[in-house]
MARMAR-945791 format. One record per residue: x, y, z of N, C-alpha, C in turn; residue in one letter. Coordinates in steps of 0.05 Angstrom, whole numbers, plus 32768, in hexadecimal, padded with zeros to 4 digits. Layout:
BEGIN
XYZXYZXYZa;...
***
This chain:
BEGIN
7ED2828081DC7EE8828A81CD7EF7827581BCm;7EFF827781A47F0E8263819A7F2C826C8198t;7F3A825781A77F55825C81A47F67824B818Ds;7F7B825A818A7F8F825081767FA782478182f;7FAC823081787FCB8225817F7FE182358173a;7FF4823B817C800C8245816E80138231815Cp;801D823C8142802A822681318041821B813Dp;804781FB8137805A81EE8143807681F58134r;808781F5813E80A081F8813280A981DB8125e;80B581DF810E80BC81CC80FB80D681BF8109r;80D381A5810980ED819681158101819380FDs;811D81958104812E818F80F2812F817380E6p;8127815E80FA8124814780F38112814180DCl;80FD814D80DE80E7814B80C780F2815380ACa;8103816C80AA810E816E808F811D8157808Ag;8130814E809A8145813A80948135811E8089a;81238117809B811481008092810681048079a;80FB811C806E80EC811F80578106811D8042t;812081298046813581218032813B8109802Fa;813F80F98043814180DC803C813080CE8030l;811480D78039810080C4802E810180CB800Ca;810580E68003810980ED7FE7811F80D97FDEl;813580DD7FE7814A80D07FDF814980AF7FDAa;813B80A37FEC813380887FEF811F80837FD6g;810F80957FD280FA80937FBF810480977F9Fl;811780A97F9E812880A97F85813380907F81v;8143808A7F958152806B7F8C813C80587F85g;812680587F918113803D7F8C810A80457F6Da;810680607F6580FB805F7F4F8112805A7F39g;812E80617F40814080597F2D8142803C7F2Al;813B802C7F41814080107F40812880067F2Ew;810D80157F3380F780087F2580FC800E7F03a;810480207EFF810A80297EE28123801D7ED3a;813480117EE5814980057EDB81487FF27EC3r;81587FEE7EB181537FDA7E9781617FC27EA1r;81507FAB7E9E815D7F907EA6816A7F847E94p;81707F927E7981857F847E6881927F9A7E59q;81A77F937E4F81B67FA97E4481A57FBB7E2Cp;81B07FD07E2881A37FE17E1381AC7FD77DF7r;81997FD57DE4819F7FCF7DC781AE7FE77DBEp;81C07FE07DAB81D17FF47D9D81BD7FFE7D84q;81C180167D7981B1801B7D6581B680087D4Ap;819D80057D4181A07FF27D2B81A07FD47D31g;81A37FCF7D4B81A07FB27D5781857FAD7D65s;817C7F947D6C81657F947D7881647F7C7D8Ba;81587F7E7DA1815B7F687DB181457F4E7DABl;81547F397DAE813A7F1F7DA881267F257DB7p;810E7F207DA780F27F227DB180EE7F147DC8v;80F97EFA7DD080F77EEE7DE981037EFB7E00e;811C7F0A7DF681277F167E0F81157F317E17t;810C7F3C7E0380FB7F577E0C80E27F507E16a;80D77F367E1080BF7F347E1680B87F307E38r;80CD7F1E7E4080CF7F197E5D80CC7F367E6Fq;80E27F467E6E80E77F5C7E7F80CE7F6C7E7Ap;80C17F6F7E6280AB7F7B7E5C80927F777E69a;808D7F5B7E6980797F4C7E7A807E7F4E7E95a;80977F557EA3809A7F577EBB80927F737EC2r;809C7F867EB380967FA37EBA807A7FA57EB6r;80697F9E7EA6804C7FA47EA380427F947EBCa;80467F7F7EC6803C7F787EDA80437F857EF7r;805A7F8E7EF780667FA07F1480547FB87F0Eq;80507FC77EF480417FDD7EF580217FDC7EFBg;80177FBE7EF07FFB7FBB7EFD7FFB7FB97F15g;800E7FB07F28800D7FA87F4080087FBF7F4Em;801D7FD37F44801D7FF27F5380067FFC7F53l;7FFB7FFE7F377FE2800C7F357FC87FFD7F44l;7FC57FE27F497FB57FD57F577FB37FDA7F74a;7FCB7FDC7F7F7FD37FE17F9B7FCD80007F9Ea;7FCF80117F8D7FCB80307F927FAD80347F8Fs;7FA080247F7D7F8380277F7C7F73801B7F93a;7F7F80077F9D7F6E7FFC7FB67F7380077FCCa;7F8A80157FD07F8D80297FEA7F80803D7FE8i;7F81804B7FD17F7980677FD27F5680687FCFd;7F4E80517FC07F30804B7FBB7F2580467FDAg;7F3380317FE67F26802B7FFC7F2580428013a;7F3E805380127F3C806D80237F25807E8020t;7F1F808780037F0F80997FFC7EF180907FFEe;7EEE80747FF87ED6806C7FFD7EC98068801Ch;7EE18063802B7EDC806580457ED58081804Ey;7EE4809180467ED980AC804E7EBB80B98047r;7EB280AA80317E9780AD80257E8780958036g;7E93808980487E80807880587E74805A8049g;7E81805C80307E7B803F801D7E5880408022f;7E4B8056801C7E31805C801E7E21804D8006h;7E2E80427FF47E2480317FDC7E3480187FDCr;7E2780037FD97E367FE67FD77E4B7FEC7FBEw;7E447FF37FAC7E537FFB7F927E7080017F9Ce;7E75800E7FB07E8D80227FB97EA180097FC4m;7E997FF07FC77EAB7FDE7FCF7EB47FCE7FB7y;7EAB7FD27FA27EB17FC27F8A7ECD7FCE7F82l;7ED87FEA7F7E7EED7FF47F777F057FE87F84g;7F067FEA7F9F7F1E7FDB7FB07F1D7FBC7FACp;7F077FB47FA97F097F967FA47F157F8E7F8Ba;7F0A7F997F7A7F157F947F5D7F347F9B7F5Ba;7F3F7FAE7F6E7F5E7FB67F6A7F6A7F9E7F79s;7F5D7F987F8F7F6B7F7C7FA17F6E7F657F8Ei;7F557F637F7F7F577F4B7F6B7F6B7F4D7F56g;7F707F677F4E7F837F6C7F377FA17F677F3Fa;7FA47F727F5B7FBA7F6C7F667FC27F557F6Dl;7FAE7F407F777FB37F257F787FBC7F197F62a;7FAC7F1F7F4C7FB17F0E7F327FCA7F187F22a;7FD67F2E7F2B7FF47F337F1F800A7F2A7F36s;80037F297F4A80167F207F6180197F037F61a;80027EF37F5B80027ED67F5B80017ECC7F3Cm;80117ED47F2B800D7ECF7F0F80157EB27F08q;80297EA97F1D80317E8C7F1880217E7A7F24a;80127E817F3A80057E707F4A7FE77E6F7F42a;7FDA7E827F377FBE7E837F337FB97E7A7F15m;7FA27E6F7F117F9D7E5F7EF77F957E797EE5p;7F9F7E727EC97F9B7E8C7EBA7F7C7E957EB6r;7F6E7E877EB17F4F7E8E7EAE7F4A7EA27EC9p;7F4B7E987EDE7F4B7EAA7EF77F587EC27EF9l;7F717EC27EF07F7F7ED77EEF7F777EEB7ED8r;7F727EE57EC47F687EF37EB17F487F007EB8e;7F387EF07EC17F1E7EF57ECE7F217F0F7EE2g;7F317F0B7EF37F377F227F0B7F3B7F3B7EF9l;7F547F3B7EE87F5B7F557EDD7F447F5E7EC5l;7F3B7F517EBE7F207F5A7EA87F0B7F637EBAl;7F077F597ED07EF67F627EEA7F007F817EEFt;7F197F837EF27F237F9B7F007F1F7FB47EECa;7F267FA97ECD7F237FBA7EB97F077FC67EB7a;7EF17FB07EBA7ED77FBC7EB47ECD7FCB7ED0g;7ED47FC77EE47ECE7FD57EFA7ED67FF27EF9v;7EEF7FF57EF17EFB800D7EF27EEA80217EDAg;7EEC80137EC87ED480217EAE7EB980287EB9l;7EAA80137ECC7E92801A7ED37E9580337EE8a;7EAA80307EF67EAE80417F0A7EB080617F04g;7EB780667EEB7EB380827EDB7E9680897EDCh;7E8580797ED17E6A807C7ED17E5E80877EEDa;7E6380727F057E5B807A7F217E6280987F28f;7E7E809C7F227E8880B67F2E7E7C80D27F19h;7E7780C57F027E6780DC7EF17E4E80E27EFCa;7E3F80CF7EFF7E2180D27F0D7E2680E37F24r;7E3980DC7F387E3980E87F527E4081087F4Bn;7E4D810F7F377E51812B7F347E3681367F27i;7E2B81297F147E1581317F0B7DFD81377F19l;7DFB81257F2F7DE481237F437DE6813B7F55d;7DFD81487F5A7DFE815F7F697DF981747F65r;7DEB818A7F757DE381A07F6C7DF981B07F5Ap;7DF081B77F467E0681C97F317E1081B77F1Dg;7E0F819D7F217E19818D7F097E36818F7F03g;7E3B818D7EF17E5881957EE67E6181AE7EEEv;7E6E81B47F017E7881CE7F0D7E9481CA7F19c;7EA381DB7F1E7EBB81D87F2E7EB981CC7F47w;7EA481DA7F557EA281CD7F707EA181AB7F70s;7E8E81A47F637E8981877F5D7EA081777F54n;7EAE81857F407EC581757F367EDE81727F48l;7EDC81897F5E7EEE81887F727EE981747F8Df;7ECE81737F947EC7816A7FAA7EB381527FA7y;7EAA814A7F8D7E9F81367F8C7EB0811E7F86a;7E9F81057F7E7EB580EB7F7C7EC580F47F60a;7EDD80EC7F657EF380F57F517EEF80E47F32p;7EEB80F57F217EE280EB7F057EF180DB7EFEi;7F0F80DB7F007F2580CB7EF87F3180B77F07g;7F2C80B37F1F7F3380A07F327F2F80847F28a;7F1A807B7F217F1280617F1B7F2680557F04p;7F3280687EF07F4380647EDE7F5C80517EE6g;7F6580577EFC7F7E80467F077F7580277F0Fs;7F5F80247F167F5680047F167F517FFB7EFDv;7F4A80077EE57F447FFA7ECD7F647FF87EC3a;7F78800F7EC67F8F800A7EBE7F9F7FF47EC9l;7F997FED7EE87FA67FD97EF37F9C7FBC7EE6a;7F7E7FBC7EDF7F7B7FA37ED17F887FA27EB3g;7F887FB67EA27F947FB37E887FB37FAE7E8Bl;7FC07FC07E9E7FDC7FB77E9E7FE07F967EA3a;7FCF7F8F7EB77FD57F6E7EBE7FC97F607EA4g;7FB97F657E937FB27F537E7A7FC97F557E6Bl;7FD77F727E667FED7F6F7E537FFF7F5E7E5Ca;80067F5F7E76801E7F497E7F80197F307E79a;7FFF7F277E7E7FF67F0E7E7B7FFC7F0A7E5At;7FED7F1B7E487FF57F167E2F80117F107E23m;80267F207E3180407F1E7E2C804D7F077E33l;80447EFB7E47804B7EE07E5880427EC77E45e;80317ECC7E2F802B7EB47E2080407EAE7E0Fr;803F7E907E0880557E8C7DF480467E857DD8r;804A7E967DCA803A7E977DB180497EAB7D9Be;80407EAB7D8580547EBD7D7080517ED87D76p;80677EE47D78806A7F007D83806A7F187D68e;805A7F2C7D73805D7F467D6180617F597D74m;807D7F5C7D7B80837F6F7D92807A7F8E7D89p;80837F967D70807D7FB17D6C805F7FB87D6Fh;804A7FA67D6480317FB07D6980287FAC7D86r;80327F9A7D9180247F967DAF80347FB17DC1r;80517FB47DBC80597FC67DC4804D7FE57DC1g;803E7FE77DA9803380007DA2801580017DAEr;800A7FEB7DB47FF17FEA7DC37FF47FF17DDEw;80057FE77DED800C7FEA7E07801680077E07i;802380127DF3802C80327DF8801280427DF5a;8003803A7DE37FEA80487DE27FD8804B7DFCi;7FDA80377E077FCC80357E217FD480457E37g;7FF280437E30800380517E4E7FFE80737E44t;800080777E2D7FFC80947E287FDC809C7E32v;7FCC808E7E2D7FAE80947E377FB380957E55a;7FBF80847E647FC080827E817FCD809A7E8Bg;7FE380A17E7E7FF180BA7E8C7FE180D17E86l;7FD480D57E717FC580EA7E6C7FAA80ED7E7Dl;7F9D80DA7E7C7F8980D87E927F9280D97EAEg;7FA780D07EB87FB080D47ED27FB580F57EDBt;7FC380FB7EC87FCE81177EC37FB5812D7EC6t;7F9F81267EB87F8881337EBB7F7F81327ED6a;7F7C81237EDF7F71811F7EFB7F82812C7F12e;7F99812E7F107FB181367F1F7FAC81567F1Av;7FA9815F7F047FAB817D7EFD7F8E81877F0Aa;7F77817B7F0A7F6481827F147F6681847F37l;7F6F81757F3E7F7181727F617F8981847F67l;7F9F81847F577FB3819F7F627FAB81B77F5Eh;7F9881BC7F467F8B81D57F437F7A81DB7F5Bf;7F6A81C77F677F5B81CD7F797F7381D57F93r;7F8781CA7F957F9981D37FAA7FA881ED7FA4g;7F9F81FB7F8F7FAD82157F837FC882137F7Da;7FD581F97F787FF381F77F72800282027F86y;7FFE82027F9F800882157FB68028820C7FB6h;803081F77FAB804B81EB7FAF805481E87F91n;806881F57F89807281EC7F6D807481D57F62p;807881C37F76808281A67F728066819E7F62a;804D81AB7F6A8032819E7F638033819E7F43m;804181B07F36803D81B07F19805281997F09y;805F818B7F17807381767F0C805D81647EFEi;804B81567F14803781417F078025814A7EF2p;802381657EE98012816E7ED6802281787EBCv;803B81737EBC804F81767EA6805D81647EA1t;806E81537EB3807F813D7EA7806E81257E9Dl;8059811B7EA6804B81057E9B8046810A7E7Dp;803681207E7A803081277E5D804881267E4Cp;805C81337E56807A812D7E42808081107E3Ei;807F81067E51808280E67E50807080D97E40a;805880E07E3C804580D47E28804880DF7E10a;805380F57E0F805980FD7DF1807080F17DDFl;808480ED7DF2809D80DE7DEC809780C07DE7t;808780B67DF5808080977DF4806F809A7DDCl;805980AB7DD8804C80A87DBF805C80AC7DA4g;806C80BC7DA6807F80C07D8C809480A97D86a;809B809C7D9F80A980837D9B809A806E7D92a;807F806A7D96806F80557D8C806680577D70a;806480727D69805780757D4C807680757D3Aa;808C80807D3F80A380777D2E80B9806F7D41r;80C1805B7D4780D680527D5D80EE80547D50p;80FF80627D5F811B80677D5A812D80637D72s;8149805E7D71815680617D87815380777D9Ep;815680917D8E815580AA7D99813980AC7DA7t;812180A57D9F810B80AA7DA4810580977DBEr;810B807E7DB9810680687DCE811780717DE5l;812F807A7DE2813F80847DFB813480997E09r;812880AD7DF6811D80C57E03810580B97E15l;80F180AA7E0D80DD80A17E1780E080937E31a;80F980857E2F80FB806D7E44810580887E5Ch;8114809B7E5A812280A97E6E810880BA7E78r;80F380C17E6880DF80CF7E6D80CE80BF7E82m;80C880A87E7F80BA80947E8B80C9808E7EA5l;80E180877EA080EF80897EBF80EF80A07ECCg;80F380B67EC780E980CF7ED780CF80CE7EE1a;80B980C67ED1809F80C77EDC809C80B07EF0t;80AB809A7EEE80A680887F0180B580937F1Fa;80C7809F7F1C80D380AA7F3880C380BD7F44m;80B680D07F2F80A480E47F3A808E80DD7F46m;808480C57F3E806980BA7F4F807680B07F69g;808C80A27F6F8095809D7F87809C80B77F99l;80A880C77F8D80AE80DE7F9D809180EF7FA3v;807D80ED7F95806A80FA7F9A805E80F17FB4g;806180D87FB9805280CB7FD2806280D97FEDt;807A80E17FEA808880F37FFF807A810B8001a;807881197FEE806881347FEA804E81327FF7f;8041811C7FF28026811B7FFE802A8114801Ah;803C810680218044810280428046811A8050a;80578129804080598143805180408155804Dw;802D8154803B80118160803F800481568055g;8004813D805C7FFB813180758007813D808Bv;801E813F808C802E815080A18022816B80A7h;801E817880918018819480947FFC819B809Dr;7FEA818580987FD2818D80A87FCC818B80C5n;7FBD819880D27FB9819980ED7FBB818380FAm;7FD0817D810A7FD58165811B7FE7814E8112g;7FEC815780F68005814780E77FFB812980EAg;800F811B80EA800E80FF80EA800380F38106w;7FFF8107811B7FF780FD81347FD680F8812Fr;7FCF810D811C7FB1810981167FAF80F880FDn;7FB880E580F67FB680D880DA7F9C80CC80D9w;7F8C80C580EA7F7380B780E47F6680CF80D1q;7F6780E680DB7F5880FE80CB7F66810780B5q;7F82810880B77F90811A809F7F998102808Dn;7F9780EB808F7F9680D8806F7F8280DB8063l;7F6880E180707F5180E580627F4E81018051l;7F59811280597F57813180547F6F81398047v;7F838130804B7FA48136803E7FA5812C8022a;7FB6813580127FBD812A7FFC7FBE810C7FF8p;7FB380F97FEA7FB180DD7FEF7FCF80D17FEAp;7FDB80C07FFC7FF580B57FFF7FF880A27FE3l;7FE280917FDD7FE6807C7FCB7FE080857FB0p;7FDB80A07FAC7FD480AA7F927FE980AA7F7Da;800480B67F85801A80BF7F76802680A77F69p;8029808E7F73803280767F6A8025806D7F51p;800E806E7F4D8005806B7F34800F80727F1Dg;801A808E7F1D802C80947F07804880817F03f;804F807C7F17806180637F138059804B7F08t;804080417F11803B802C7F038034802C7EE6g;802680417EDE802180487EC1803C804C7EAEv;805280597EBB806B80597EB0807980417EADa;8077802F7EC4808180127EBD807880027EA6l;805B80057EA180507FF97E8C805780077E75v;805D80237E6E8068802E7E5E808880247E54g;8098801B7E6780AE80107E6480AD7FF57E57l;80987FE77E5D80927FCF7E4F80907FD37E34a;80817FE67E30807E7FE97E1080977FF37E06a;80AA80027E0E80C380097E0580D87FF07E05i;80D27FDE7E1580E27FC47E1180D97FB67DF6d;80BD7FB67DF180B57FA87DD980B87FB97DBFl;80BC7FD07DC680BD7FE17DA980DA7FDE7D9El;80ED7FDB7DBA81087FDB7DAF81107FBB7DA3e;81027FAA7DAC81027F8E7D9F81017F8C7D81a;80EC7F9D7D7680E57FA47D5B80F87FB37D4Fs;81097FC17D57811C7FD37D4B81307FC87D37e;
***
């Protein structure tokens, strides 16, 4: 006979710990989205050099966060798949290379750094093709079951975004004639695409989870709003639009960090909780996935810095 264990009582310490974790992550999000220089008054502009340095720093930090998220998440998911193809090592390896290139930007030669970042971007784009083939090769082809449980079609995009964010930071660090509006606009376009693509992947996976928690609607509503406000600010910059885009991107950055706490709670809710972490980390909501939103939002904030310099 099959015996069923009675449900465990929730410890009051678990709720307190979760509340503290949420408060800490919100504070970390506020710190990450803080403005490193005074806000310009309407009609005034920051010097290009003053805007370029924080923009490069933010783009580099966003790329590092994206690379770390992609490396840990990719390694976990590919480990669950047994690394049955040698190509499955490329995603985590390219992410680690992008992380090293962004973290060691002062010590690493520029050709090597840019080579690692370009490799990450290329591996990420190629990963979409591999994941699409994995879906098509399964019985039924493109169907809900395969989209839910086959290789996630949008996951390799985080590797490509990590490489592109690092390349954007490298471009901004170069001492050459500046065109802040054009560069800010291109970075904004990339951020909008990254936010919408990541939202589509999250919407699919949260739909698989039946949106059983109302908080699951936040990652599929807030990032598109941030993308729309950033796109509007890039198309026609104005102090009001730039201010609104900055606030929406800051909220998206905080949401990504707080999402890790929700996913940690998801691990706790699985049978065995954290005591059975070897299994639950593989089947519960992925812990390193939500900070990807934070990384993309930081790159968007770099675009805001450049657009403000051209106002």
